[in-house]
PAGUGU-670270 format. One record per residue: x, y, z of N, C-alpha, C, O in turn. Coordinates in steps of 0.05 Angstrom, whole numbers, padded with zeros to 5 digits, always signed. Layout:
XYZXYZXYZXYZ ...
//
This chain:
-00402-00209+00908-00393-00198+00889-00362-00202+00894-00351-00189+00911 -00344-00228+00872-00313-00223+00876-00307-00205+00859-00316-00198+00838 -00279-00196+00877-00259-00171+00869-00240-00184+00855-00230-00205+00865 -00230-00175+00829-00198-00185+00822-00179-00165+00816-00185-00150+00797 -00162-00162+00826-00144-00154+00820-00134-00158+00795-00141-00176+00780 -00112-00135+00784-00113-00135+00753-00086-00161+00758-00086-00179+00741 -00066-00162+00779-00048-00176+00780-00054-00196+00783-00033-00209+00783 -00080-00216+00789-00088-00234+00782-00081-00258+00761-00078-00282+00764 -00083-00233+00732-00097-00251+00708-00079-00265+00701-00063-00266+00720 -00071-00280+00679-00041-00295+00672-00030-00286+00657-00044-00273+00641 +00002-00286+00654+00011-00278+00635+00007-00279+00606+00012-00261+00589 -00002-00303+00604-00025-00313+00578-00044-00280+00565-00041-00268+00544 -00061-00275+00588-00076-00249+00575-00057-00225+00577-00064-00207+00562 -00044-00223+00586-00016-00200+00596-00015-00191+00557-00021-00172+00543 -00004-00220+00552+00013-00217+00524-00010-00219+00504+00001-00221+00482 -00037-00218+00502-00049-00214+00493-00065-00183+00491-00075-00172+00471 -00063-00174+00513-00065-00144+00515-00050-00134+00500-00057-00121+00480 -00016-00139+00509+00012-00135+00491+00009-00121+00474+00014-00097+00471 -00004-00145+00454-00004-00147+00422-00010-00122+00420+00009-00108+00414 -00038-00105+00423-00050-00088+00413-00034-00066+00436-00049-00048+00445 -00015-00067+00442+00004-00037+00460+00022-00030+00442+00023-00050+00427 +00041-00009+00433+00066+00000+00430+00085-00008+00446+00083+00003+00468 +00102-00022+00444+00126-00034+00453+00142-00016+00479+00147-00024+00501 +00146+00009+00469+00157+00027+00492+00134+00044+00514+00140+00059+00533 +00098+00030+00502+00084+00045+00513+00083+00019+00544+00076+00027+00566 +00089-00009+00541+00091-00021+00552+00114-00031+00569+00112-00043+00590 +00136-00023+00554+00163-00020+00577+00157+00003+00597+00171+00008+00617 +00131+00018+00587+00142+00046+00618+00134+00039+00631+00143+00036+00654 +00101+00028+00616+00076+00017+00642+00083+00000+00660+00075+00002+00683 +00105-00026+00651+00107-00046+00666+00133-00058+00674+00136-00077+00690 +00154-00043+00660+00176-00059+00675+00197-00040+00697+00221-00040+00701 +00175-00026+00708+00181-00019+00737+00171-00031+00767+00181-00030+00789 +00139-00047+00756+00130-00047+00775+00134-00064+00796+00134-00057+00820 +00140-00092+00786+00156-00119+00800+00174-00138+00794+00187-00129+00774 +00181-00155+00799+00197-00179+00793+00184-00192+00770+00195-00201+00750 +00156-00192+00776+00142-00216+00755+00135-00208+00730+00128-00222+00711 +00138-00181+00732+00127-00167+00694+00154-00156+00693+00150-00140+00675 +00174-00154+00698+00206-00160+00687+00206-00176+00675+00211-00174+00651 +00199-00207+00691+00202-00225+00676+00190-00226+00658+00203-00235+00638 +00165-00220+00653+00149-00227+00630+00152-00207+00599+00142-00208+00577 +00174-00186+00614+00184-00165+00583+00202-00187+00569+00207-00193+00545 +00211-00197+00593+00243-00211+00577+00231-00247+00570+00247-00264+00563 +00199-00252+00575+00200-00267+00556+00209-00276+00528+00207-00260+00509 +00220-00303+00521+00224-00296+00497+00206-00296+00464+00209-00291+00440 +00189-00304+00483+00163-00313+00462+00145-00275+00452+00129-00269+00434 +00156-00262+00469+00144-00238+00470+00149-00224+00446+00173-00226+00440 +00135-00210+00430+00148-00192+00410+00143-00160+00409+00119-00154+00411 +00153-00147+00407+00147-00119+00407+00142-00107+00378+00150-00118+00357 +00122-00078+00380+00114-00072+00356+00132-00027+00372+00128-00010+00390 +00148-00031+00353+00160+00005+00368+00155+00022+00342+00158+00015+00319 +00147+00044+00352+00134+00068+00334+00147+00089+00352+00139+00094+00375 +00173+00104+00338+00188+00120+00342+00187+00150+00329+00201+00155+00310 +00169+00173+00342+00176+00188+00327+00186+00211+00348+00185+00212+00373 +00197+00231+00329+00218+00252+00331+00206+00276+00350+00220+00290+00364 +00183+00278+00349+00162+00315+00353+00171+00323+00376+00174+00348+00378 +00176+00303+00403+00180+00318+00427+00209+00299+00430+00214+00276+00422 +00225+00319+00444+00258+00310+00440+00252+00295+00475+00267+00276+00481 +00238+00300+00487+00238+00290+00518+00220+00262+00517+00226+00242+00529 +00201+00264+00503+00181+00228+00498+00200+00225+00486+00213+00212+00501 +00216+00229+00461+00233+00215+00444+00263+00206+00460+00270+00186+00449 +00275+00210+00474+00286+00207+00487+00283+00182+00517+00301+00168+00525 +00256+00183+00526+00255+00166+00539+00247+00140+00515+00259+00118+00516 +00232+00144+00501+00226+00123+00490+00258+00105+00475+00263+00081+00478 +00268+00117+00468+00296+00113+00454+00306+00100+00484+00309+00075+00480 +00309+00104+00500+00320+00088+00533+00299+00058+00522+00307+00037+00512 +00272+00067+00529+00260+00040+00535+00266+00021+00503+00256-00001+00508 +00273+00020+00485+00274+00014+00457+00310-00010+00470+00312-00035+00468 +00331+00007+00481+00354+00002+00478+00353-00026+00507+00368-00046+00509 +00335-00020+00522+00336-00035+00532+00330-00062+00529+00341-00080+00542 +00307-00066+00508+00297-00084+00498+00318-00108+00473+00334-00098+00457 +00314-00133+00476+00330-00152+00466+00319-00153+00429+00296-00152+00420 +00336-00154+00419+00334-00149+00394+00312-00164+00378+00297-00161+00359 +00319-00187+00400+00303-00208+00384+00274-00212+00396+00259-00231+00392 +00270-00189+00410+00243-00191+00412+00227-00170+00403+00204-00169+00412 +00240-00140+00375+00227-00134+00366+00214-00149+00338+00224-00166+00323 +00182-00135+00338+00174-00145+00311+00168-00125+00293+00162-00131+00270 +00168-00106+00300+00164-00082+00278+00173-00054+00293+00167-00048+00316 +00194-00036+00273+00188-00018+00267+00184+00004+00260+00186+00005+00235 +00177+00025+00269+00157+00057+00243+00165+00074+00258+00156+00081+00280 +00193+00087+00237+00207+00106+00247+00197+00133+00230+00182+00135+00210 +00205+00145+00237+00202+00175+00233+00222+00193+00238+00234+00199+00258 +00223+00204+00198+00253+00217+00209+00266+00247+00226+00248+00264+00231 +00286+00253+00231+00275+00276+00247+00309+00276+00263+00323+00257+00263 +00316+00305+00275+00343+00304+00289+00350+00286+00306+00373+00283+00315 +00325+00270+00314+00333+00254+00344+00334+00225+00339+00348+00209+00352 +00317+00218+00316+00320+00189+00307+00342+00182+00288+00352+00160+00285 +00351+00207+00276+00372+00208+00264+00401+00197+00281+00417+00180+00274 +00402+00207+00295+00419+00208+00318+00416+00180+00333+00435+00165+00336 +00391+00176+00343+00389+00143+00341+00395+00127+00330+00405+00107+00340 +00390+00129+00307+00394+00107+00285+00431+00102+00286+00446+00082+00285 +00435+00130+00290+00471+00123+00283+00488+00107+00300+00512+00102+00296 +00471+00097+00324+00476+00082+00339+00472+00064+00354+00485+00055+00373 +00441+00057+00341+00424+00030+00337+00423+00017+00312+00404+00017+00296 +00448+00003+00310+00444-00008+00278+00430-00032+00277+00431-00052+00292 +00414-00024+00250+00390-00050+00248+00410-00077+00224+00415-00079+00200 +00414-00092+00247+00429-00110+00226+00421-00142+00233+00404-00145+00251 +00432-00169+00219+00424-00196+00223+00414-00200+00259+00393-00213+00261 +00423-00192+00281+00411-00197+00299+00385-00183+00311+00383-00184+00336 +00368-00173+00299+00336-00166+00296+00324-00195+00283+00309-00196+00264 +00333-00216+00295+00321-00244+00273+00289-00247+00283+00281-00270+00281 +00278-00236+00289+00254-00236+00287+00238-00209+00282+00214-00208+00287 +00249-00191+00273+00247-00159+00254+00231-00170+00225+00242-00172+00203 +00209-00175+00231+00187-00172+00208+00174-00148+00186+00170-00152+00162 +00170-00122+00203+00158-00111+00188+00170-00077+00191+00170-00068+00213 +00179-00064+00172+00189-00030+00177+00175-00020+00157+00169-00027+00134 +00170+00009+00179+00162+00040+00168+00178+00055+00169+00192+00059+00189 +00181+00068+00143+00200+00095+00145+00179+00120+00136+00163+00123+00117 +00184+00135+00153+00174+00170+00141+00195+00182+00136+00216+00180+00150 +00193+00196+00115+00205+00216+00105+00242+00215+00115+00253+00237+00119 +00254+00193+00119+00280+00203+00115+00292+00212+00089+00286+00203+00067 +00304+00227+00092+00337+00244+00074+00340+00217+00056+00341+00194+00063 +00342+00225+00037+00357+00204+00023+00370+00200+00026+00365+00176+00028 +00402+00201+00030+00425+00186+00044+00423+00166+00062+00435+00145+00062 +00402+00180+00085+00397+00160+00111+00377+00137+00099+00380+00114+00109 +00361+00140+00083+00344+00126+00067+00356+00096+00057+00351+00073+00063 +00376+00108+00039+00387+00089+00026+00411+00065+00047+00414+00041+00050 +00420+00088+00057+00441+00072+00071+00423+00050+00100+00435+00032+00111 +00400+00056+00105+00384+00035+00123+00382+00019+00102+00397-00001+00100 +00360+00024+00081+00356+00004+00059+00383-00028+00053+00378-00052+00051 +00409-00013+00053+00419-00022+00057+00434-00047+00070+00449-00066+00064 +00419-00034+00094+00432-00060+00118+00404-00072+00119+00410-00094+00128 +00384-00073+00118+00364-00095+00110+00370-00120+00099+00363-00142+00107 +00380-00115+00082+00380-00155+00067+00390-00164+00091+00380-00186+00093 +00405-00160+00112+00416-00182+00130+00391-00187+00151+00392-00200+00171 +00364-00172+00141+00350-00190+00162+00336-00207+00156+00317-00204+00141 +00342-00229+00164+00325-00256+00163+00305-00263+00158+00300-00283+00146 +00279-00241+00171+00260-00250+00172+00243-00221+00157+00219-00221+00164 +00248-00200+00140+00233-00178+00143+00217-00191+00121+00228-00207+00104 +00193-00185+00121+00168-00188+00108+00157-00162+00092+00149-00164+00068 +00157-00139+00106+00142-00121+00099+00155-00098+00102+00163-00091+00124 +00159-00082+00079+00175-00053+00080+00156-00028+00068+00146-00030+00046 +00152-00012+00081+00132+00016+00078+00146+00037+00072+00153+00047+00094 +00155+00051+00053+00173+00070+00048+00152+00101+00043+00136+00103+00025 +00155+00117+00058+00144+00139+00052+00167+00171+00045+00179+00188+00058 +00162+00164+00013+00202+00191+00013+00191+00206+00023+00167+00208+00026 +00210+00224+00033+00227+00254+00034+00213+00256+00015+00206+00237+00001 +00204+00292+00012+00204+00309-00012+00222+00312-00028+00220+00315-00052 +00249+00309-00009+00272+00318-00032+00284+00302-00042+00305+00307-00053 +00272+00271-00040+00275+00249-00064+00267+00246-00083+00245+00233-00082 +00272+00250-00104+00272+00262-00134+00267+00232-00154+00252+00229-00173 +00284+00213-00143+00291+00186-00158+00274+00170-00144+00262+00182-00126 +00268+00148-00146+00253+00122-00122+00269+00095-00137+00264+00071-00132 +00292+00108-00161+00298+00076-00170+00309+00062-00154+00306+00037-00154 +00331+00078-00133+00341+00054-00115+00329+00051-00101+00331+00028-00091 +00309+00070-00090+00295+00047-00066+00283+00025-00072+00288+00006-00057 +00264+00023-00097+00254+00003-00113+00277-00026-00112+00273-00050-00105 +00308-00007-00125+00324-00031-00125+00331-00052-00104+00329-00077-00103 +00343-00025-00081+00340-00038-00055+00319-00051-00047+00327-00070-00034 +00294-00050-00049+00281-00066-00040+00272-00090-00054+00255-00102-00040 +00275-00097-00068+00263-00118-00093+00296-00133-00086+00299-00155-00098 +00316-00127-00073+00338-00149-00070+00330-00158-00036+00346-00176-00030 +00318-00154-00022+00312-00168+00008+00306-00186-00001+00293-00186-00022 +00317-00213+00015+00306-00243+00004+00281-00251+00011+00273-00270-00003 +00264-00243+00031+00236-00257+00031+00216-00233+00033+00193-00237+00039 +00223-00209+00028+00201-00191+00029+00174-00198+00010+00173-00212-00010 +00159-00189+00019+00128-00198+00007+00113-00179+00006+00095-00179-00012 +00114-00161+00020+00106-00133+00021+00116-00113+00025+00132-00107+00043 +00104-00097+00002+00128-00068-00006+00097-00050-00018+00076-00056-00030 +00109-00028-00008+00094+00004-00013+00114+00029-00012+00135+00031+00001 +00105+00044-00025+00129+00064-00031+00097+00086-00038+00077+00085-00052 +00112+00108-00014+00097+00128-00021+00109+00158-00028+00127+00166-00015 +00102+00167-00041+00111+00201-00047+00089+00220-00066+00075+00214-00085 +00091+00248-00051+00080+00265-00061+00088+00280-00090+00075+00294-00105 +00112+00272-00091+00131+00293-00113+00130+00282-00141+00119+00261-00146 +00140+00296-00155+00143+00278-00183+00170+00261-00186+00188+00260-00169 +00170+00252-00203+00193+00230-00200+00215+00227-00221+00214+00205-00232 +00235+00244-00231+00253+00254-00237+00270+00234-00258+00279+00239-00281 +00271+00215-00245+00291+00198-00268+00288+00172-00254+00293+00172-00230 +00281+00145-00268+00265+00132-00273+00287+00104-00272+00297+00094-00252 +00291+00095-00301+00304+00069-00311+00324+00060-00290+00343+00072-00280 +00310+00027-00284+00329+00011-00264+00341-00009-00272+00360-00019-00260 +00330-00019-00302+00321-00048-00309+00361-00055-00322+00377-00045-00338 +00362-00081-00299+00398-00084-00318+00398-00103-00330+00376-00114-00332 +00419-00118-00344+00435-00139-00348+00426-00160-00333+00411-00178-00340 +00442-00154-00304+00437-00177-00287+00410-00165-00268+00414-00150-00249 +00386-00173-00275+00363-00170-00266+00359-00189-00243+00354-00213-00248 +00359-00182-00221+00350-00205-00203+00315-00202-00201+00303-00181-00200 +00306-00223-00202+00268-00214-00193+00263-00209-00161+00282-00214-00147 +00249-00204-00154+00237-00205-00125+00225-00219-00116+00219-00237-00132 +00214-00222-00091+00191-00244-00084+00180-00226-00073+00170-00235-00053 +00176-00202-00075+00150-00194-00066+00123-00201-00078+00123-00204-00102 +00096-00205-00064+00072-00205-00066+00058-00195-00078+00049-00200-00101 +00053-00167-00054+00036-00148-00050+00050-00127-00058+00066-00122-00040 +00054-00109-00080+00062-00087-00085+00039-00063-00084+00017-00066-00094 +00049-00039-00070+00030-00010-00069+00052+00008-00076+00072+00015-00063 +00043+00015-00102+00061+00040-00110+00040+00065-00112+00021+00069-00127 +00048+00079-00094+00023+00106-00076+00041+00130-00089+00045+00151-00076 +00051+00126-00116+00059+00168-00123+00053+00161-00151+00049+00138-00160 +00054+00186-00164+00056+00176-00193+00066+00164-00205+00090+00164-00200 +00057+00145-00229+00066+00128-00245+00056+00127-00279+00033+00126-00285 +00074+00129-00293+00070+00121-00327+00068+00086-00326+00074+00069-00309 +00057+00084-00352+00048+00049-00356+00083+00044-00358+00089+00020-00355 +00100+00057-00361+00120+00049-00389+00137+00035-00356+00145+00012-00351 +00137+00061-00338+00155+00059-00315+00136+00040-00298+00152+00031-00281 +00105+00029-00292+00105+00007-00282+00111-00025-00293+00111-00046-00280 +00119-00017-00327+00117-00045-00330+00143-00055-00330+00149-00078-00336 +00164-00030-00322+00195-00040-00316+00198-00049-00292+00215-00066-00289 +00181-00040-00266+00176-00049-00239+00165-00077-00235+00170-00093-00217 +00144-00081-00260+00130-00104-00255+00151-00132-00260+00144-00154-00252 +00181-00130-00277+00190-00146-00292+00201-00154-00274+00213-00176-00276 +00200-00143-00253+00220-00157-00224+00204-00169-00211+00215-00183-00194 +00177-00171-00211+00166-00189-00189+00143-00206-00201+00119-00198-00202 +00152-00227-00209+00140-00249-00230+00121-00261-00209+00098-00266-00217 +00129-00267-00178+00110-00277-00158+00085-00255-00147+00079-00256-00123 +00074-00238-00161+00069-00223-00154+00037-00220-00142+00026-00213-00163 +00018-00220-00126-00006-00228-00123-00039-00197-00121-00063-00196-00122 -00017-00180-00118-00035-00163-00110-00024-00142-00119+00000-00142-00115 -00033-00121-00131-00017-00095-00140-00039-00079-00144-00061-00083-00156 -00025-00048-00123-00042-00022-00120-00027+00001-00136-00007+00012-00127 -00038+00007-00157-00019+00032-00165-00039+00057-00169-00063+00057-00162 -00027+00076-00180-00047+00110-00191-00028+00116-00219-00005+00109-00221 -00040+00127-00234-00040+00135-00254-00050+00160-00267-00074+00162-00274 -00032+00181-00272-00040+00199-00285-00038+00199-00309-00026+00177-00312 -00043+00209-00336-00046+00214-00361-00018+00243-00360+00003+00236-00371 -00018+00252-00357+00003+00290-00363+00036+00276-00372+00051+00286-00389 +00041+00252-00358+00067+00247-00366+00073+00218-00372+00094+00206-00369 +00049+00210-00381+00051+00184-00390+00063+00177-00428+00061+00195-00444 +00076+00147-00439+00088+00152-00458+00064+00134-00474+00039+00139-00472 +00077+00114-00490+00070+00106-00517+00059+00075-00506+00071+00055-00512 +00036+00073-00490+00031+00048-00483+00040+00018-00502+00049-00004-00495 +00032+00027-00529+00026+00010-00540+00052-00006-00552+00050-00025-00567 +00083+00007-00542+00099+00000-00548+00109-00022-00513+00130-00035-00515 +00104-00023-00504+00104-00035-00479+00099-00075-00485+00077-00080-00495 +00112-00092-00481+00114-00117-00478+00095-00133-00462+00089-00129-00439 +00086-00151-00479+00057-00168-00458+00077-00171-00436+00101-00170-00441 +00066-00175-00409+00067-00182-00390+00059-00207-00373+00034-00208-00370 +00069-00222-00364+00054-00259-00359+00069-00244-00329+00091-00234-00325 +00043-00250-00308+00048-00252-00284+00023-00269-00282+00001-00260-00289 +00026-00293-00272+00016-00322-00268+00003-00319-00245-00021-00324-00245 +00019-00307-00212+00000-00306-00202-00026-00279-00194-00043-00278-00177 -00020-00264-00210-00029-00242-00209-00065-00245-00196-00080-00257-00212 -00073-00239-00176-00105-00246-00180-00123-00214-00170-00147-00209-00172 -00104-00197-00161-00122-00175-00146-00098-00141-00165-00075-00141-00172 -00116-00124-00165-00110-00105-00180-00125-00078-00169-00150-00077-00171 -00112-00055-00157-00126-00039-00149-00114-00014-00165-00089-00009-00164 -00134+00007-00182-00121+00027-00200-00133+00055-00195-00156+00059-00202 -00121+00075-00182-00128+00100-00188-00118+00112-00201-00094+00113-00203 -00141+00131-00222-00131+00143-00242-00143+00179-00239-00164+00188-00228 -00124+00192-00250-00125+00217-00259-00130+00228-00280-00111+00231-00295 -00162+00241-00289-00156+00260-00323-00134+00247-00340-00113+00255-00349 -00152+00214-00341-00139+00195-00368-00164+00183-00373-00184+00174-00361 -00151+00187-00402-00189+00160-00422-00187+00147-00418-00165+00136-00416 -00216+00133-00413-00218+00106-00417-00196+00095-00435-00175+00090-00424 -00198+00092-00459-00184+00082-00486-00153+00082-00478-00136+00066-00486 -00147+00106-00457-00111+00091-00451-00112+00068-00430-00103+00046-00430 -00127+00081-00414-00126+00071-00392-00123+00039-00392-00106+00024-00383 -00154+00036-00407-00156+00004-00413-00128-00013-00418-00121-00032-00404 -00113-00001-00442-00091-00017-00452-00074-00030-00441-00064-00050-00451 -00065-00014-00410-00036-00033-00399-00064-00055-00386-00066-00072-00404 -00074-00059-00375-00086-00086-00366-00083-00101-00381-00068-00120-00376 -00099-00100-00408-00096-00111-00425-00076-00131-00434-00082-00153-00444 -00043-00119-00426-00024-00128-00439-00007-00140-00417+00017-00146-00421 -00023-00146-00390-00013-00170-00366-00035-00190-00375-00058-00188-00384 -00016-00215-00366-00028-00238-00368-00032-00250-00348-00012-00258-00336 -00060-00257-00336-00054-00270-00311-00081-00284-00301-00095-00289-00321 -00093-00292-00279-00118-00303-00281-00133-00280-00243-00137-00286-00220 -00136-00251-00264-00149-00240-00244-00171-00242-00238-00191-00240-00252 -00171-00246-00211-00197-00245-00201-00222-00224-00182-00245-00228-00175 -00204-00201-00179-00216-00178-00172-00198-00150-00185-00175-00143-00189 -00214-00144-00186-00209-00112-00202-00222-00085-00190-00246-00081-00191 -00204-00065-00178-00222-00038-00175-00214-00009-00186-00192+00002-00183 -00230-00005-00195-00219+00022-00211-00226+00047-00203-00249+00052-00211 -00217+00065-00191-00224+00093-00183-00213+00112-00200-00188+00114-00198 -00225+00128-00218-00222+00148-00231-00232+00176-00234-00253+00184-00223 -00222+00185-00244-00228+00218-00225-00225+00234-00268-00206+00248-00275 -00250+00225-00286-00250+00248-00301-00265+00259-00319-00286+00262-00307 -00268+00264-00335-00300+00268-00353-00312+00255-00371-00335+00258-00378 -00291+00234-00382-00298+00215-00397-00319+00200-00393-00320+00183-00375 -00334+00203-00405-00366+00184-00398-00354+00158-00402-00361+00139-00388 -00335+00155-00421-00340+00123-00435-00327+00108-00406-00311+00091-00414 -00326+00108-00392-00321+00098-00362-00352+00085-00356-00357+00063-00344 -00364+00096-00363-00398+00081-00364-00416+00073-00379-00441+00074-00376 -00400+00063-00404-00418+00057-00420-00409+00020-00414-00389+00013-00425 -00415+00010-00407-00429-00014-00413-00425-00043-00423-00426-00065-00413 -00421-00033-00445-00413-00060-00466-00388-00062-00460-00378-00082-00450 -00376-00041-00466-00333-00033-00465-00329-00060-00440-00315-00080-00443 -00343-00054-00418-00331-00059-00391-00336-00091-00396-00321-00107-00384 -00358-00099-00415-00368-00125-00405-00355-00143-00427-00357-00168-00423 -00341-00134-00452-00320-00145-00460-00303-00147-00464-00295-00165-00480 -00284-00125-00449-00267-00124-00432-00260-00151-00419-00245-00170-00423 -00283-00143-00401-00273-00174-00378-00282-00203-00391-00275-00223-00378 -00298-00207-00416-00303-00229-00422-00269-00230-00431-00253-00239-00415 -00262-00223-00450-00241-00223-00469-00214-00231-00451-00202-00253-00450 -00209-00207-00438-00185-00205-00418-00179-00225-00390-00159-00239-00383 -00206-00219-00379-00214-00225-00350-00234-00248-00349-00256-00239-00341 -00235-00266-00353-00259-00284-00353-00259-00291-00324-00281-00290-00313 -00241-00297-00311-00245-00308-00289-00259-00287-00263-00276-00297-00248 -00252-00261-00263-00262-00239-00256-00281-00242-00229-00297-00255-00242 -00291-00242-00207-00298-00247-00193-00318-00228-00184-00343-00230-00182 -00297-00204-00177-00311-00171-00158-00294-00156-00170-00269-00156-00173 -00319-00138-00179-00310-00120-00193-00317-00093-00187-00341-00091-00186 -00307-00075-00183-00307-00039-00163-00299-00022-00181-00277-00023-00193 -00321-00005-00186-00307+00017-00212-00322+00047-00190-00345+00049-00181 -00304+00065-00187-00318+00090-00172-00308+00115-00195-00285+00119-00203 -00332+00131-00201-00316+00148-00228-00321+00166-00218-00346+00165-00218 -00313+00190-00207-00314+00212-00201-00319+00236-00226-00301+00246-00239 -00340+00241-00228-00347+00265-00251-00346+00290-00241-00360+00291-00220 -00336+00310-00246-00344+00337-00237-00369+00350-00257-00368+00348-00282 -00383+00358-00247-00407+00375-00244-00402+00396-00277-00392+00418-00274 -00407+00390-00297-00406+00425-00328-00441+00429-00320-00457+00410-00314 -00445+00451-00320-00472+00460-00325-00475+00470-00349-00473+00493-00358 -00484+00442-00360-00489+00443-00385-00507+00428-00396-00515+00428-00420 -00516+00410-00367-00531+00381-00368-00518+00353-00377-00526+00331-00371 -00498+00359-00392-00492+00330-00403-00478+00317-00381-00481+00293-00385 -00465+00319-00360-00466+00303-00331-00489+00291-00327-00493+00266-00326 -00510+00314-00324-00535+00303-00309-00543+00280-00327-00545+00256-00321 -00547+00293-00350-00553+00274-00381-00538+00245-00371-00528+00243-00393 -00531+00230-00361-00517+00206-00360-00534+00196-00351-00548+00181-00364 -00541+00202-00318-00551+00194-00311-00571+00171-00315-00574+00151-00301 -00585+00180-00335-00615+00168-00338-00603+00146-00361-00618+00143-00380 -00582+00135-00362-00564+00113-00380-00560+00098-00364-00551+00078-00375 -00561+00093-00333-00553+00074-00320-00565+00052-00327-00551+00032-00326 -00596+00050-00337-00608+00020-00340-00581+00000-00364-00580-00023-00370 -00572+00015-00369-00541+00001-00389-00531-00031-00376-00525-00054-00384 -00533-00014-00349-00522-00045-00330-00533-00059-00321-00524-00072-00302 -00567-00065-00333-00582-00086-00322-00583-00110-00342-00602-00125-00344 -00567-00111-00353-00564-00142-00386-00558-00154-00354-00555-00148-00330 -00557-00184-00380-00564-00211-00355-00533-00202-00352-00530-00198-00327 -00508-00196-00365-00471-00200-00354-00477-00184-00329-00455-00189-00318 -00488-00171-00315-00490-00157-00292-00508-00170-00271-00502-00172-00248 -00530-00179-00282-00553-00195-00268-00534-00219-00256-00528-00224-00233 -00530-00226-00270-00512-00264-00265-00493-00249-00249-00494-00260-00227 -00479-00231-00248-00457-00241-00238-00456-00219-00208-00435-00214-00195 -00491-00204-00200-00497-00185-00178-00482-00158-00176-00486-00145-00155 -00464-00149-00199-00459-00125-00195-00480-00106-00205-00495-00106-00225 -00476-00087-00180-00489-00071-00178-00495-00035-00182-00493-00023-00161 -00505-00015-00209-00498+00000-00213-00509+00023-00197-00533+00025-00195 -00490+00046-00182-00502+00068-00169-00498+00096-00168-00475+00106-00166 -00515+00107-00169-00503+00136-00165-00511+00157-00142-00533+00158-00132 -00488+00176-00135-00485+00199-00120-00491+00225-00129-00470+00238-00127 -00508+00238-00138-00509+00272-00139-00502+00289-00116-00514+00287-00094 -00482+00305-00120-00468+00330-00103-00470+00352-00110-00474+00354-00135 -00469+00374-00098-00473+00396-00115-00442+00404-00137-00446+00417-00157 -00423+00397-00133-00401+00398-00156-00384+00367-00165-00361+00362-00172 -00407+00350-00160-00399+00329-00179-00414+00302-00176-00426+00301-00155 -00416+00285-00188-00430+00258-00185-00408+00241-00190-00389+00241-00206 -00418+00218-00163-00393+00192-00160-00419+00170-00170-00441+00169-00159 -00411+00156-00191-00412+00141-00204-00403+00110-00189-00379+00108-00185 -00424+00083-00180-00400+00053-00173-00415+00035-00188-00434+00040-00203 -00403+00012-00182-00405-00010-00192-00393-00025-00174-00368-00026-00176 -00407-00042-00151-00395-00067-00141-00406-00085-00136-00425-00085-00152 -00409-00103-00124-00413-00134-00116-00433-00131-00099-00433-00113-00083 -00457-00152-00102-00477-00143-00087-00477-00151-00055-00493-00144-00038 -00456-00168-00053-00446-00175-00027-00419-00169-00024-00402-00183-00034 -00411-00141-00004-00384-00122+00001-00371-00147+00026-00386-00154+00045 -00350-00155+00023-00330-00169+00055-00325-00150+00063-00327-00129+00050 -00316-00153+00092-00306-00134+00099-00268-00124+00088-00256-00103+00093 -00259-00147+00075-00230-00139+00070-00232-00122+00049-00218-00102+00050 -00247-00126+00030-00259-00100+00005-00260-00080+00007-00249-00063-00008 -00277-00076+00033-00290-00051+00045-00267-00032+00056-00267-00008+00053 -00243-00051+00072-00230-00037+00078-00206-00031+00056-00190-00013+00051 -00208-00046+00050-00186-00036+00008-00195-00007+00007-00180+00013+00006 -00229-00006+00007-00228+00013-00015-00229+00039+00003-00230+00062-00007 -00230+00034+00033-00225+00063+00040-00194+00073+00042-00188+00096+00046 -00172+00051+00037-00151+00054+00033-00145+00073+00003-00132+00094-00001 -00162+00056-00018-00157+00071-00043-00179+00094-00056-00185+00097-00079 -00186+00106-00035-00214+00123-00044-00204+00148-00057-00183+00155-00046 -00212+00165-00074-00201+00180-00090-00196+00210-00083-00183+00226-00096 -00214+00216-00053-00206+00242-00039-00176+00243-00033-00164+00264-00030 -00161+00215-00030-00128+00212-00014-00113+00223-00039-00090+00228-00034 -00122+00227-00069-00097+00240-00084-00100+00267-00095-00118+00278-00109 -00077+00273-00085-00076+00308-00091-00070+00310-00118-00060+00292-00132 -00076+00331-00125-00082+00334-00160-00056+00355-00158-00050+00373-00142 -00044+00344-00182-00014+00352-00192-00017+00380-00207-00030+00376-00228 -00009+00412-00202-00008+00434-00226+00008+00427-00261+00032+00429-00265 -00005+00421-00273-00005+00419-00296+00019+00432-00303+00026+00435-00326 
//
């Protein structure tokens, strides 16, 4: 048997291994081993993914020291979580145009002033493609976050997450600048009129994910039609909204939609009337290839919810058979989950389903 020492592995294999590791862990493990690995870590083609969490001062200080030793052009992504130590670190570690290979930034729970200050600097990053912002609970107005994010020159993926209500919103201006964003994830409560304002900035949008709650919505009828010629995928979470209210907005969007996923939590059984979906798809989304519906209905013990189970044969018409879209129901002690999905599900669609599952939505008090 031939024994192989790990140091006999080629640099190329190590670079492949490094791609799965955090940059700080790589530096901690390999920077002081020998001259060969020191040269490997300085290779101009090596890119580091950095995650800094301030939960432990000792660990954080060690990691921040490693980051300072790295060449800025080697940093591919930054994942930063706010706190005393990260704020101090970023006050001296300025993110600017010298990070010429930085493509992805994730920010967690930054205070408003600090977050907006960072976003102002990001406009100078020449290769920033992805921005993920998880807003601090004190940030009640996301308009500046959207405005600064949409101003980034080559941004393609933009996600904003917040657990709190948005107090103030409108940010449309007469000197409106269109965004390059193609994939937008709105992971906070959003009314349709607010969504219409956001979409007015994103003419290149291909993929939209958002959630909607009816309690604070306005009249959808007054929203002007929206043309998004590149939009092919929509994923929508619904809480306590009736079918008639929800469907009005997608009708406002002119697109070549190929993928529609809708997750709803409502006792409106109209979501389960097959001919309404048939008419909607044929009239407004004729190019639709994949349709996913997951409808969560609380069981009210008067048998009305349970009786609907016997109407599942509505989804056996030629419309559903030709497309190979399947109707399925699961009964639990407190709810019924109705699903419609394609006969063949790809790994990508399954992964997106995990991200958009209804249990992740927290209900807000009325």
